[in-house]
N, C-alpha and C positions, 0 to 999 in steps of 0.2 A: 761944665767948666771943671778942669782938673784941679784937685785939691793938693796934689803933691808934685813938687818939681823934681824931675829925674836928675840924677847926678851925672848921667851920660845919655846922649841921644842915640837911639837905636833905630836902624832900619829893620823892620820885622822880617824882611826877606834875606837878611844876612846874619852870619854869625859874627859877633863882636867880641873882642878880647881886651881885658885889662892886663897890662904887662909891667912886671917889675924890672927895674934897671939898677945896676950897681953904680958905684961912684964914678966909674970911667964912662958911664953912659952906654955900656954894652948890654944888650938885651939878654936876660938870663932865664926868666921864668914867665909863664902865663898863669896867673893865679885865679882869674875868673873868666869863664866862658859862658856866653848866653846865646841861645837860639830861640826859635819860635815857641818851643814847648818846655824847655828846662834851662836851669842855671847850674853850672858845675864849678865848684871851688876846689882848687888844688893848692896845698900849702906850699909857699915858695921855698921853704927849707927842706921839704920832703915830699917828693911827687907821689909817694905811696900813701899819702894821707889826703883824703878827698871827701867831698860830699856832693850829692846831686839833689836839687830841689825842683820838683815839677811845678810849673806855674799854675796848673790846675790844682786848686786847693792849697797852693804854697806848701805842698807836702814834701818833706824830706824823704826820698825813696832809697837813698844809699848813704852810708857813712863808713868809710874805710880807714883803718889805722894799720900802718905797715902792710897795706894790701889786703888785710883781713876785714871782711864785711861784719859790721856790728849790729845791723838791723835786719829784721826778718821781713821779707816781701813775698807775698803770695805769687806763685807762678801764674795764677789766674787773675792777678790784679789788672784792672783796666787803666792803662796809662794814656788813653786817648781823649780824656775829658768826658766820657760817656757816663761815668759813675764814680763815686768816691773811691780812693785807692785803698785796697786791703793790704795793710802793712806800712812799714816806714814810720813816719810821725804825722798822721792826720791831725788837723786842727778842729777842735770842737767849740763852736760858738753859733748862736747865743744860748743854746740849750743843750744840756747833757741828757742823753737818752731820749725818751718820748714823753713830753710833758702832757699832763691831763688837766691841769688846774688853771693855767693862765689863758686868758681869752685869745691872745695873739700867738704866744709861743706854742700853744697846743696845736696850732695849724701847721707848724713846721715838721718836717720829717725828723727821724732820730738823729741826734747830734747836730742839728741846725744846718746853716748854709755856708759856712766858711770853707768846708771841704768840698762843696759842690760848686764853687765859683772859681773863675780864673782871676788870679791876682795880678796887679800891676807890678812889674819889676822896676824898682826905683833906681837900682844901680849899686855900686860899691861905695862903702863909707870908710873903709880902712884897708890898708894894704897888707899888714902883718900884725896879728893874724887876719887873714882875708875875711872880710865882713860885708854882707850885702843886706838890702832891705826890700821888702815887698809891701804893698798897700792894698786894702780892700775897703770899698765904700759903696753905698747903694747904687750909684750910677753904673758901676761895672760888675756888681754882684749878680748872681743868678736871678734873673728877672721874675721867674715863676715863683721864687721863694720870697723876694722882696714884696711881691704883690700880696702874699699871705701875711707878711710881717713888715708893714710899712713904717719902719722906725729908722731914724737917722743915726748913723754910727760911722766911725772911722777907725780902721785897724792898721797898725804898723808892725810887721814882723821883721825881726833882725836875726840873722843867722851868722854865727861866728865860728870859724873852724880853726882850732888850735892844734898843735902837734899831738896832744893827748886828750883833747876835749872837743865837744860840740856844744855850743850854747845857743838856745833858741829863746828869744825874748819877745814879749808882746806888749804893745801899748794900745789900749782901748780908749777912744775919745768920744765924748758926747757933744757933737757940734750944734745940737738943737738949742734954741733960745728959750724954749717953752716946756719941753717934755723931758722927763727922766728916761734913763736907759737902764733896763734890767736884763742881766745876762749871767750865764755860766761861761767858764773857760776851762779847757783841758787840752794838754798835749797827750794824744793817744799813742804813746810810744810802744812799738813792737820790737822786742829785743831778740836777737838770734842767739840760741844756745845749742850745745851739742845734744843734750839729753835732758828734757825737762824733769824727768823722774829722779835724776841724779843731782838736781840743783835745788836751791831754796832761796827765798827772799828774806832778808834779815832786817832787824832794827825797827820793827813795827809792833813788837810786843808791848802790851799795856795800853794800846790805843783803842779808842772806840771805833767799832767797825759795823757797817750795815752789810749783811749777807743778802745779796739780791736773789739768791736761789732759795734760801730758807725764809726770806722776808722777816729777818730778825736782826735786832741791834744788840750788841754785847761788847764787853771789853775782851780783846784777844789776849789770852794768857799763854799762847803757844810761843816758845822761844823763836821759832822761825816758821815761815809759810812754805809747806811742801805741796807739790802738785802731783796727785795720783787720781784725780777726778776733775770734773769741771769746777772752775773757781770764778766767782764774780763778786769781789769784795770791795767795798768803798770805805777806806779808812778816813775818818773825819777829824779835822782839827789836829793833825799830827804836829807834834812839837817841832818848832822851827829848826832846832839843831839836830834832828834825826836825819842821818845820812842813810838812805835806803840802798841796799846792795843786793845784787843777784850773785850768788856764790855757788861754785861748783868745785868739789874736791879740794876744799880749803883755799881756793883762789877766787878773788872778787872779779867776776867777769864784767860786770857793769855797776857803776856807782851813779846814783841819781840824787842830785841836790836840788832843792826847791827854793825859789825866791818868791815870797808873797803868794805861795800856792799851798794852802793849808791841808788839802786832801790828796789822797793817793789811791787810785784804783788798781787792783791786782786782778788780772783776767787771763784765763786760759780756757778755750772752748771745749777741749777734750774731744772724745770720739763722735758722739751723736750731734753735738752742735756744729762741729766741723762739716759733717755730712750735709747739714741743712743750709749751709752757706755756699751759694753757687760759685762765688769768686775765691773761695778758700781752697787753694791747691798747693801741693798735693794734699789729699785728705789726711795724710799722716803728718802734715806740717805742724800740728799741735805739739808733737814731740820735740820740736826744735825751736819753739818760740814761747815767750811769755810777755805779756803787757804789764808794765808798771807805769802808771799814767798820772803825773802830777797835775793838779787842777784845783779849781774852786767850784765844787758841785754840790756840797751839802746844803747850801742855800744860794740865793741869788745876790750878786753884786749889784748895787744901784748907784748910778752916776747921775747927779743933777746936771742941768744945762751948763756946759762949759767945763765940766770936770773930766779928769782922765784917770786911768788906772794902769799900773805896770806890773809885770810878773815875768819870771823866766824859769827855765830848767837848765841845769848844767850837767852834762853827761861826761864822765871821765873814767880814769883807770886807777882811782885811789886804792891803795892796798886794803886788804880785809880789815875791817874795824868794827868789831862787835861793841855795841854801846850798852853799858850796864844799866838796868832799869829796876827800880824798887817797886814791886807790885803790892 
């Protein structure tokens, strides 16, 4: 039995469009296009602003502003549903990384099942800015993985495309009447940059960080994060008002704002790690990408029966804004 009512009926063998009309009733723009494998949003006020969401994993695989791609996508990424997408914005649920302590979560592969499942496209919820929703629940999730993790859940992903922003919001519901729901959430965002060695990540100074390579926790006192080697850092309980930015040559390339997401992962695989990943192409791609990933991963969120949890990331082009921190 379906849990979510679609806002539009779709024939899976056809491409369907949502169309904007002006006051005279004349057709002017097509803002949402859906086919069997993906959904494409185009802003009605600027056709050079768009985003593409793959139904497999509900993964954003492209976000363009003024025609310029903002996200990094591996040229070796599998877009046919055969494995999670390398690049874009994969969704991490219900576990971050590979768990070794929980009886059920430890059976799941790294980063869980959301990015390994085909989501249901619910339709368009707003015309301007164009906004769409996707849903995932056990009946349609990857059955091999729900067999390993037989837990009830319901996810609603909302994607909003603004003229200068992309907002991805998640709602996690526990529909069970008897059991709690324990999970992590993370937006595994891959950002495209010209030269990673000429860029840095700002506004995380003074935050507690766990270095996954050194296996150490410390307070980061570096004014910015530079990338000249492999990085795998989990910043924990980052202040809500911290606006994380990726900066190059004095210009903020990407601004990441977090809503109810206390953690931020900063990751770049560098040379050897890139070589070890079969779907990471080209192998020099580490020079042109960096992951800044808002999430809740330092501990688990627990929802009691009937409870829900909401969070979001907002990506935009805010001007460079260094935040003063007293150490």
